[in-house]
N, C-alpha and C positions, 0 to 999 in steps of 0.2 A: 435912680438917674443915670447910676457908675454903670447897671447895667447896661442900661441905652448906649454908655460910651465904649463900653466894651465889646457889646454885640456889631456897632458901628464898626472899629477896629478891626475886630476880628476879619470883619466882611471886606476891610480897603485892603488887609494885609493880605486871604486869598487870590483878591480879585489882581493886585498886585504881581502877587506870586503867579500866575495864570496868564498876565500880560508877557512875566517875563521870561515863561517858559516857551510862550509863540513866538517871542521877536527874537529870544537869544542865540544865536547860530549856532549848531554842533553837527557834527559830521563831515564829509566833505563830498561833494560831487564834480565832475566836471561839465562843467555850464557851458551852453550853447547859446551864444550873445549874438543879437544884430549889429554887427559891425563894433565898433568901437563905443556902441550908447551904453554898456551894463544891461540893458534890459535880456534878461535869459529868457529864451524860447524855449528851452528842452532843456532838461540836465540827466545824468546819471550818476547816480549813489557810486563813488568809488572811495578803496581804501589806499593807504600807503603801500606802492611797490606793487600797485594794481597793471597791468597791461592793457594796450587798447591797439587799434591799427586803425589808421585812414586806406583806404583801399581808391583808385581810380582808374580810367586810363587814360594815358595820355594825348593831349590835344593834337600835339603835331605826328607823333611817330603812331600812335593810335595802338598802343598794346598797354598791359597794366602793370600799374606799379602798386607795390603795397611800403606804406611805412607804419614801424612799428615803434612805438613808446610807453616808457613807465612814470609812472608819478613818485619822485620822491620825496624823504619826509618834511622838506621845506616847502611842500607843495606845486613845486617846479615841474613843467613835463619834460622828459627826457627821452630824444631820439635815440633809438637803441640799434635799428639794422634798417636800412634799404632794400627792398630786393626789385627789379626791374628785369625788361627782356632786351632791351635794344639802348645802344649806346646814342641814340639821335641828340638833336636839340634838346637841352635841360636837362640833362642825364649824366651822371659823373663817371671817366673814364676809370678810375681810381681809386683807392681807399687813402686817406694820410695818417698822420700821425699814427696812433695803435689800433686806427682800425685794420680790419683784415678787409679784404676783397676774395671772393672766391664765385667761382662760375659753377652752376653742378644741376645739368639734367635743361641745358637752355637758358636758365636764369640765371643773373647777376647779383648777388648778395655783397652788401656793404655791412659787417658785422661789429663788433666790438666800438660800436659808436658812442659818444660819450656827449649830444650837445643838447645845452640845456637852455630851454624856454623857458619865460615867465608865463607865457601864453600862445598858438598858434594861429594864425590868422589863414582862412583858405576863403580862397575865390570859388563860387560854385558854378562849376562847366553849363557853358549852355549850349552845349552838342550833347558830345557821346561821354563825357566826363563819369556821371554816376557815383559822384564822391559818396562815400559809404564811412560811416565809421562801426567799426566791427570790437565788440568786448565779449569776452565768455562765449563767443561763438556765436551771438544775436548780432542782424547787421542793421542798419537804423542808413537807409537813404535819407542824404543832408540834404537833397531838394525837398524834402518833407516839412520843413521847416522855411525856408524864404526860398523865392524864385531860383530859377537858374542864373546867372551872371552876378549875383548880389555876394556878397563875402560875410560871412561869420568871424567869430573867435571864440575858439575853446580854452578855457582857464577852469583850473580846480581852485574852489573858492570854498567854506562852509556858507551852507545854509539853513535859515531858521524853518520853524513848523509850521508857520504861514507861507513861507515862499513855496514847500511842499505840498502842503494845502491845495495849492492853485491847479496842480493835477498836471503838468506839465514834465515828468518823469515819463523818460523811454524805459525801455525793460524793465516797468515797474511792476 
């Protein structure tokens, strides 16, 4: 009788252990969610201090814009640089605070930025924007996860094994 209870208890401990392994979040991902719903559409594994870019064509002056970001130890997204080719509507004409404004080969850069965000909302352009996530030289057009005109939220968050097994990983 005691042997039966020991076997049941052992099986129960193993099942609880497996459930915890599957459901406890580990590691960080840059999650792409549909608007502010929290529904993860795609993700990419990231480490602290990982860098990524968002590149797009500006809707008004139709020139390329590149935003550069890093992930800090608090799982926040830090904008570190902005590169663009035109001062038209929507683009800064100078740096502020400790930032540096540089012009090189026809491209304007604002460097030394330290703009911290808990997440970034991106509206996917309907015509020519071609919003693209760039990480480690891999490119992922954001209109592959939502239709043009929609918006997504980029956020660093922990993810468990069950969520990862769903297969939404990009660059993986």
